[in-house]
C-alpha positions in Angstrom: -12.1 -50.4 21.7 -8.8 -48.7 21.7 -6.2 -51.1 23.2 -4.6 -49.3 26.4 -1.0 -49.9 26.8 0.9 -48.4 29.5 4.6 -49.7 29.5 6.1 -50.7 32.7 9.9 -49.4 31.8 11.3 -49.4 35.1 13.3 -52.6 35.7 13.8 -53.4 31.8 15.2 -49.6 31.3 17.3 -49.6 34.3 18.7 -52.9 33.0 19.4 -51.4 30.0 20.9 -48.4 31.0 23.3 -50.6 33.2 24.1 -52.6 30.2 25.2 -49.7 28.0 27.0 -48.1 31.0 29.2 -51.4 31.5 29.8 -51.4 27.8 30.8 -47.6 27.7 33.0 -47.5 30.7 34.1 -51.0 32.1 32.6 -53.0 34.7 35.1 -52.3 37.1 34.4 -48.5 36.7 31.0 -48.9 37.0 31.4 -51.0 39.8 33.0 -48.4 41.9 30.7 -45.9 40.9 27.7 -47.7 41.4 28.5 -50.4 44.1 31.0 -48.3 46.2 32.6 -49.9 49.3 30.8 -48.1 52.1 34.1 -49.1 54.0 36.5 -47.5 51.9 37.1 -44.4 54.3 37.0 -41.4 51.8 36.2 -43.7 49.0 32.8 -43.1 46.9 32.0 -41.2 44.0 33.4 -37.9 44.6 36.9 -39.1 46.2 37.1 -41.0 42.9 36.6 -38.5 40.7 38.4 -35.9 42.5 36.4 -32.8 42.0 33.1 -31.8 41.8 33.4 -30.7 38.3 34.2 -34.3 37.4 31.2 -35.6 39.5 28.8 -33.2 37.4 30.0 -34.3 34.2 29.5 -38.0 35.3 26.0 -37.2 36.7 25.2 -35.3 33.4 26.4 -38.3 31.1 24.3 -40.7 32.8 21.3 -38.1 32.9 21.8 -38.0 28.8 22.4 -41.7 28.8 19.1 -42.8 30.4 17.4 -40.0 28.5 18.3 -41.9 25.0 17.6 -45.0 26.4 14.2 -44.1 27.6 13.4 -42.5 24.3 14.6 -45.4 22.6 12.0 -47.7 24.1 9.4 -47.0 21.1 11.8 -46.8 18.4 10.5 -49.9 17.1 7.0 -50.2 18.6 7.5 -53.7 19.9 5.0 -55.2 22.4 2.6 -52.1 21.6 0.4 -54.4 19.1 -3.0 -55.1 19.9 -5.4 -56.4 17.5 -3.1 -55.1 14.8 -2.9 -51.5 16.2 0.4 -49.9 16.9 1.8 -46.6 18.3 4.2 -44.6 16.0 7.7 -45.2 16.4 9.3 -42.9 18.6 12.4 -41.2 17.4 15.2 -41.2 20.2 16.5 -38.1 21.7 19.5 -37.1 24.0 18.2 -34.1 26.0 15.5 -34.5 28.6 12.4 -32.2 28.3 13.9 -30.3 25.2 13.7 -33.5 23.2 14.1 -32.8 19.2 13.8 -29.1 19.5 17.7 -28.6 18.9 17.6 -30.8 15.7 14.5 -29.0 14.3 16.5 -25.6 15.1 19.7 -26.8 13.4 18.4 -28.3 10.1 14.6 -29.3 10.5 14.7 -30.1 6.7 17.4 -32.6 6.6 16.4 -33.9 10.1 13.1 -34.8 8.7 13.8 -36.0 5.5 16.5 -38.6 7.1 13.4 -39.8 9.6 11.5 -40.4 6.5 14.3 -42.5 4.8 14.4 -44.4 8.3 10.8 -44.6 8.9 9.3 -46.4 5.7 5.5 -46.6 7.7 4.6 -42.9 6.7 4.6 -41.7 10.3 6.9 -41.1 13.1 6.8 -39.1 16.6 9.1 -36.4 17.8 9.4 -35.1 21.5 9.0 -31.0 21.8 9.4 -30.1 25.4 7.8 -33.0 26.7 4.8 -33.0 24.0 4.3 -35.9 21.7 4.0 -34.7 17.8 3.3 -37.4 15.8 4.8 -36.6 11.9 2.3 -37.9 9.3 3.5 -38.0 5.6 1.9 -41.0 4.0 -0.7 -39.5 1.8 -3.5 -42.4 2.6 -2.8 -41.5 6.2 -2.8 -37.7 5.6 -6.1 -38.1 4.0 -7.6 -39.9 7.1 -6.3 -37.5 9.2 -7.6 -34.2 7.6 -11.1 -35.9 7.2 -11.5 -36.4 11.1 -14.0 -34.8 12.6 -13.1 -31.3 14.7 -14.2 -33.2 17.7 -11.7 -36.1 17.1 -8.8 -33.9 15.4 -9.0 -30.2 16.3 -7.7 -27.6 14.1 -10.0 -24.6 15.3 -7.7 -24.5 18.6 -4.7 -23.8 16.8 -6.6 -21.0 14.5 -8.0 -19.6 17.6 -4.6 -19.0 19.5 -2.8 -18.1 16.1 -5.2 -15.2 15.5 -4.1 -13.7 19.0 -0.5 -14.2 19.1 0.1 -13.5 15.2 -2.7 -11.4 14.0 -3.1 -9.3 17.2 -7.0 -10.2 18.1 -8.0 -8.9 21.4 -7.8 -11.5 24.1 -11.2 -10.3 26.0 -13.1 -10.7 22.9 -12.1 -14.4 21.9 -15.8 -15.3 23.5 -17.2 -13.3 20.6 -14.7 -14.9 18.4 -16.1 -18.4 19.2 -19.8 -17.2 19.1 -19.0 -15.7 15.7 -17.1 -18.7 14.0 -19.8 -20.8 12.6 -21.1 -17.7 10.7 -17.8 -16.2 9.5 -16.9 -19.6 8.3 -20.1 -19.6 6.5 -19.0 -16.4 4.8 -16.2 -18.2 2.8 -18.9 -19.2 0.4 -18.1 -15.9 -1.4 -14.5 -17.5 -1.9 -16.0 -20.9 -3.0 -19.0 -20.7 -4.8 -20.7 -18.7 -7.5 -21.8 -16.1 -8.1 -19.4 -14.4 -6.0 -16.3 -16.5 -6.9 -16.9 -15.7 -10.4 -17.0 -12.0 -9.7 -14.0 -12.2 -7.8 -12.3 -13.8 -10.6 -13.7 -11.6 -13.2 -12.8 -8.5 -11.2 -9.2 -9.4 -11.2 -9.0 -10.6 -14.6 -10.0 -7.3 -15.8 -7.7 -5.5 -13.5 -4.9 -7.7 -14.9 -5.8 -7.0 -18.6 -5.6 -3.3 -17.8 -2.4 -3.3 -16.0 -0.2 -5.9 -17.3 1.3 -3.6 -20.4 2.9 -1.8 -17.2 4.7 -4.3 -15.3 7.5 -2.4 -16.1 7.3 1.2 -17.6 10.7 2.5 -17.9 9.9 5.6 -16.0 13.2 6.3 -14.1 11.7 9.0 -11.7 10.5 7.4 -8.4 7.6 10.0 -8.6 6.4 8.2 -11.9 7.1 4.7 -11.2 4.3 2.1 -10.4 4.5 0.8 -6.7 5.9 -2.6 -7.7 8.5 -0.8 -9.8 9.8 1.2 -6.6 10.2 -2.3 -4.6 12.2 -3.8 -7.4 14.9 -1.2 -7.7 14.1 -0.8 -11.4 16.6 1.0 -13.7 17.2 1.3 -17.7 19.7 -0.5 -19.4 20.9 -1.6 -23.1 20.9 -5.2 -23.9 23.8 -6.7 -26.1 21.9 -5.6 -29.1 21.7 -2.0 -28.3 18.1 -2.2 -27.4 16.5 -0.7 -24.3 15.3 -3.2 -21.2 14.3 -2.6 -17.9 16.3 -4.2 -15.4 14.6 -5.3 -12.0 14.8 -7.7 -9.2 12.5 -10.5 -10.1 10.7 -11.3 -6.7 9.2 -8.2 -5.7 8.4 -7.2 -9.0 6.2 -10.3 -9.6 4.9 -10.8 -6.0 3.9 -6.9 -5.8 2.5 -6.5 -9.0 0.2 -9.6 -8.3 -0.5 -8.2 -4.9 -1.6 -4.6 -6.1 -3.4 -6.0 -8.9 -5.5 -8.7 -7.1 -6.2 -7.1 -3.5 -8.7 -4.5 -4.7 -10.9 -7.5 -5.5 -11.1 -8.6 -1.8 -10.7 -5.2 -0.2 -11.4 -2.8 -2.6 -9.6 0.1 -4.6 -9.4 2.7 -1.6 -7.0 0.8 0.6 -4.2 0.3 -1.3 -4.6 3.6 -3.0 -4.6 5.1 0.5 -1.7 2.7 1.7 0.5 1.7 -0.9 3.4 0.8 1.7 1.3 -1.7 3.3 2.1 -4.7 1.3 5.8 -3.5 2.2 5.2 -4.2 6.2 3.2 -7.4 4.8 6.2 -9.1 3.6 8.0 -8.0 7.1 5.5 -9.4 8.9 5.1 -12.5 6.8 8.9 -13.1 7.7 8.4 -13.2 11.2 5.6 -15.2 11.3 7.0 -18.3 13.0 8.5 -16.1 15.7 5.6 -14.5 16.4 3.5 -18.0 16.6 5.7 -18.4 19.6 4.2 -15.7 21.3 7.5 -13.8 21.8 7.1 -10.3 23.1 8.6 -7.4 20.9 11.6 -6.6 23.3 13.3 -10.5 22.9 16.5 -9.2 20.9 15.6 -11.0 17.7 15.6 -8.5 14.8 13.2 -10.3 12.5 10.4 -10.4 15.4 10.9 -6.9 16.4 10.4 -5.8 12.9 7.5 -7.9 12.5 5.7 -6.7 15.6 6.3 -3.3 14.4 5.1 -4.0 10.9 2.0 -5.7 12.6 1.2 -2.3 14.6 1.2 -0.3 11.4 -1.1 -2.5 9.3 -3.7 -2.9 12.2 -3.6 0.8 12.8 -4.3 1.4 9.0 -7.0 -1.5 8.7 -8.6 0.5 12.0 -9.0 3.5 9.8 -10.4 1.5 7.0 -13.0 -0.4 9.3 -14.0 3.0 10.6 -14.9 4.3 7.0 -16.4 1.0 6.3 -18.7 1.6 9.5 -19.7 5.2 8.3 -20.2 3.9 5.1 -22.8 1.1 6.5 -24.5 3.8 8.4 -25.2 6.1 5.5 -22.6 8.6 7.1 -19.7 10.2 4.8 -16.5 8.1 5.3 -14.4 11.1 3.8 -12.7 11.8 0.5 -10.0 9.1 0.9 -13.0 6.3 0.9 -15.1 7.6 -1.8 -14.9 4.0 -3.5 -16.0 1.6 -0.6 -18.8 0.0 -2.7 -16.4 -2.0 -4.2 -14.9 -3.9 -1.6 -15.4 -7.6 -2.0 -18.4 -9.5 -1.0 -16.4 -11.6 1.4 -15.4 -8.7 3.5 -18.8 -7.2 3.2 -20.7 -10.4 4.5 -17.8 -10.5 7.3 -19.1 -6.7 8.4 -22.5 -8.1 8.9 -21.2 -10.8 11.4 -18.8 -8.3 13.0 -21.9 -6.1 13.8 -24.1 -8.9 15.3 -21.4 -9.9 17.8 -20.5 -6.1 18.5 -16.7 -6.7 17.8 -14.5 -3.9 18.4 -12.7 -1.7 15.5 -9.4 -3.9 16.4 -10.9 -7.2 16.5 -12.4 -6.5 13.0 -8.9 -5.3 11.7 -7.0 -8.6 12.9 -9.7 -10.6 10.9 -8.8 -8.6 7.8 -5.1 -9.0 8.4 -5.4 -12.5 8.5 -7.2 -12.7 5.2 -4.9 -10.4 3.6 -1.8 -12.2 4.8 -3.7 -15.6 3.9 -4.3 -14.3 0.2 -0.8 -12.9 -0.5 1.8 -14.7 1.6 1.5 -18.0 -0.8 0.0 -17.1 -3.9 2.0 -14.1 -5.0 5.0 -15.9 -4.5 4.0 -18.8 -6.1 3.7 -16.8 -9.5 7.1 -15.6 -8.9 8.3 -19.2 -8.7 6.3 -20.1 -11.8 7.7 -17.5 -14.0 11.1 -18.6 -12.6 10.8 -21.9 -13.6 9.1 -21.3 -17.0 11.4 -18.3 -18.2 14.4 -20.4 -17.0 13.8 -23.4 -19.9 13.5 -21.4 -23.4 11.8 -24.5 -24.6 9.4 -24.9 -22.2 8.6 -21.2 -22.5 8.1 -21.4 -26.2 5.7 -24.7 -25.7 3.6 -22.8 -23.0 3.1 -19.5 -25.3 1.9 -22.2 -28.3 -0.4 -23.7 -25.9 -1.9 -20.8 -24.5 -2.2 -18.7 -27.8 -5.5 -19.8 -28.7 -7.0 -18.5 -25.8 -4.8 -15.1 -25.1 -4.1 -12.7 -27.8 -1.8 -9.5 -27.3 -2.3 -6.9 -30.0 -0.5 -3.7 -30.6 -3.0 -1.0 -31.4 -2.4 1.3 -34.5 -1.5 4.6 -33.9 -0.2 7.5 -35.7 1.6 9.0 -32.8 5.4 9.2 -32.7 5.1 7.1 -29.3 3.3 3.9 -29.9 0.2 3.0 -27.6 1.1 0.1 -25.2 0.1 -3.5 -26.2 -3.2 -4.9 -24.7 -4.7 -8.3 -24.1 -7.5 -8.4 -26.5 -8.8 -11.9 -26.0 -8.1 -13.8 -22.6 -10.2 -16.8 -22.2 -9.4 -17.7 -18.2 -11.6 -20.9 -18.3 -9.9 -22.5 -21.1 -6.7 -21.7 -19.8 -7.5 -23.3 -16.6 -9.3 -26.4 -18.2 -7.4 -26.8 -21.8 -3.9 -25.9 -21.1 -2.5 -29.2 -19.4 1.2 -28.0 -19.6 0.6 -24.9 -17.9 -1.3 -26.4 -15.1 1.2 -29.2 -14.8 4.0 -26.5 -14.5 1.5 -25.0 -11.4 1.1 -28.2 -9.8 4.9 -28.9 -10.0 5.6 -25.6 -8.4 3.2 -26.4 -5.3 4.9 -29.8 -5.2 8.7 -28.8 -5.2 8.3 -24.9 -4.3 6.4 -25.1 -1.4 6.6 -26.9 2.1 3.0 -26.5 3.7 2.0 -28.3 6.7 -1.4 -29.2 8.7 -1.8 -29.0 12.2 -4.3 -31.2 14.1 -4.7 -31.6 18.2 -5.9 -35.0 18.9 -9.1 -34.6 21.3 -9.6 -38.3 21.2 -7.8 -41.6 21.1 -7.9 -42.3 17.1 -6.9 -45.3 15.2 -5.3 -43.8 12.1 -5.3 -46.1 8.8 -4.7 -45.6 5.1 -6.9 -46.4 2.1 -6.0 -50.0 2.2 -7.7 -52.4 4.5 -4.3 -54.2 5.0 -2.3 -51.3 6.1 -1.3 -50.9 9.0 -3.3 -48.9 11.8 -1.8 -46.3 14.2 -2.9 -45.2 17.3 -2.9 -41.4 18.3 -3.6 -40.9 21.8 -5.7 -38.0 23.1 -3.5 -35.0 24.0 -1.2 -35.7 21.0 -0.2 -33.3 18.3 -0.3 -34.4 14.6 1.5 -32.6 11.9 0.9 -33.7 8.3 4.1 -32.9 6.6 2.8 -32.4 2.8 6.5 -31.7 1.5 7.9 -35.0 2.8 5.4 -36.6 0.5 6.0 -34.4 -2.2 9.7 -35.0 -2.3 9.3 -39.0 -1.5 11.2 -40.8 -4.1 8.9 -43.7 -3.5 6.0 -41.5 -5.2 8.1 -39.2 -7.4 10.9 -40.2 -9.9 13.9 -37.8 -9.2 11.7 -35.9 -6.5 14.3 -32.7 -6.5 14.2 -32.4 -10.3 11.3 -29.7 -11.3 9.5 -31.2 -14.4 7.0 -29.1 -15.9 5.0 -32.3 -17.7 5.3 -34.5 -14.7 1.5 -34.2 -13.9 -0.3 -34.6 -17.5 -1.8 -37.8 -18.0 -4.5 -38.8 -20.6 -8.3 -38.9 -19.4 -10.4 -42.1 -19.4 -10.8 -42.4 -23.1 -7.2 -41.5 -24.0 -7.8 -38.7 -26.4 -7.4 -35.7 -24.2 -4.4 -34.8 -21.9 -5.1 -33.3 -18.5 -3.2 -32.4 -15.3 -4.3 -32.9 -11.6 -3.0 -32.7 -8.2 -2.4 -36.5 -7.9 -1.8 -37.4 -4.4 -0.3 -33.9 -3.4 -2.3 -31.9 -0.9 -0.9 -28.4 -0.8 -4.2 -27.0 0.5 -4.8 -29.6 3.1 -8.1 -31.1 3.2 -11.4 -32.0 5.3 -12.9 -28.9 6.9 -10.0 -27.0 7.3 -8.9 -27.3 3.8 -7.8 -23.5 2.4 -10.8 -21.7 1.3 -9.0 -19.7 -1.1 -7.8 -22.4 -3.0 -9.9 -22.2 -6.4 -9.2 -18.4 -6.5 -5.5 -19.0 -5.8 -5.1 -21.7 -8.9 -7.0 -19.2 -11.0 -5.0 -16.2 -10.1 -1.8 -18.2 -10.4 -2.6 -19.2 -14.1 -4.1 -15.8 -15.3 -1.2 -13.8 -13.9 1.4 -16.5 -15.6 -0.4 -16.8 -18.5 -0.4 -12.8 -19.0 3.0 -12.2 -18.2 4.5 -15.1 -20.6 2.2 -13.8 -23.5 3.2 -9.9 -23.4 6.7 -9.8 -21.8 10.3 -11.3 -22.2 12.3 -12.1 -19.4 16.1 -12.8 -19.1 19.0 -12.9 -16.6 20.6 -9.7 -16.1 23.6 -9.2 -18.4 22.9 -12.5 -20.3 24.2 -15.9 -19.4 22.5 -19.0 -17.7 19.3 -18.8 -15.4 20.3 -19.3 -11.7 17.3 -20.5 -9.9 17.3 -18.8 -6.5 17.6 -20.6 -3.3 14.6 -21.4 -1.3 14.1 -20.1 2.2 11.8 -21.6 4.6 8.8 -19.9 5.1 5.0 -20.9 6.2 3.6 -22.4 2.9 5.5 -21.5 -0.3 9.1 -21.2 -0.1 10.7 -17.8 -0.2 14.3 -16.8 -1.0 17.0 -14.5 0.2 18.6 -14.4 -3.6 18.3 -11.2 -5.3 17.2 -12.6 -9.1 18.2 -9.5 -11.3 16.7 -9.6 -14.9 15.9 -7.5 -18.1 12.5 -7.1 -18.9 10.9 -5.8 -22.3 8.1 -6.2 -24.3 7.5 -9.2 -26.9 8.0 -8.2 -30.6 4.4 -8.1 -31.8 3.5 -8.0 -35.3 1.9 -4.6 -36.1 -1.6 -4.3 -37.3 -1.9 -3.7 -41.0 
């Protein structure tokens, strides 16, 4: 049985308040305030204070003080224990109703990390507008929470709400979403299992091999530039050796190249060919993601929110056209010349089309689902590749070690040619499975970027009283009440000095270890859980891993990148995002093809 403890704070809290007020203001003053002489004529509080403003200030002081004292009662969970079970310690606050919202708005990262230092138990609770939000960062407790059944700790309610307020799913069709959800979840087998996963990876790998030589083209005319060049403000300059290089902004270059290369495997080649600017709106939308999650309307005077609303509208309109074409194609009708290659749409989207038709979902409902898929498939993985490229190229010794490690599995060749202008080099050999399984330094760098360049959280609504305990039987047992919220702050664990030496230092080989026979070096995730866990674990995690490895390996094999103008590599600063950090810094770089030995 879960212990039922409802603390009677009345007299105890009042006594505590009186003690603190006496200490703060002196007994004579408080006696006059709280025990005025009723026979004192014009006495009493207002006459003493002399003005209504002073009376208001004093009343406000008392209110804040009472709030602080009451909210401090569970700072140390004394008197809560019963059969080894206790409630998470509650962090005190000053403002009634609002609770810790100002702390999070001002400096969420610093606030949470200070609390991690204060509360060593791996869990504490905050108050947001009257709701109790339990912050879990111990890996054992996090795993236990992630593995709870949905009827105990629910994440689907959150997804259901966000589908509407963020991705524009029609409210009047939410019952269709509820009915279709089990079948929609089954569709994710196309991201998780063979043969669909292998086909998705192979198609992306082939497109990468065809296009990697055009990461930058040197074309100065916007008409001739590729979409990722247009967004990265490229121009041709000469380096200190007098050789022509292309200067570009690294984030949009890497992010947009990865997106334009990988997305046709999901949604087909026609979509981005018809709407190459779709991704521009996707990045604007992602920047306003958290504000959209609040449900605030477009007219609220927040520029980031307004731009996100406008970008969402444009994206949904384009996806509406795509789905009308898909509907015609499925019915054997001509979808038009702009949609002549719909057969190459990915198996996941095709499988979802069957579910949409079965449940008679509107075109807009379908579009909102596809918007959520495209956001999830791009917002984090494409930006993570940017951080991997940043980290690897910033350390020349590491860059050479990774090039040496991947060399047996990636071969870049310069085709022989008698023409005045040489053909671009190409990837002749590209063994992705060996890159993923036999390159521990590259994989460890990937894991280290997830540890330090990402700050994902998992969210649960507690539907039944729950006792949470870590892996060890001797570990503390924590009671989460029905109606509570639970947040798994993966980044608090990933930067915890109890688990990682020098946690703020990026170290490429941090996650390398030897396997059981001590003969083979391997790298794994260890205790970090960037993709969540349990039934809500990210469905695209395997593809995201292989995508990050393949793009990073291809780029470091074919391209030299250095800071524009030479000098040291300045690592861009993090900007909080929904998962992988973004940045406001414009990292300008010089990009040129590696010097390759010419064929004999």
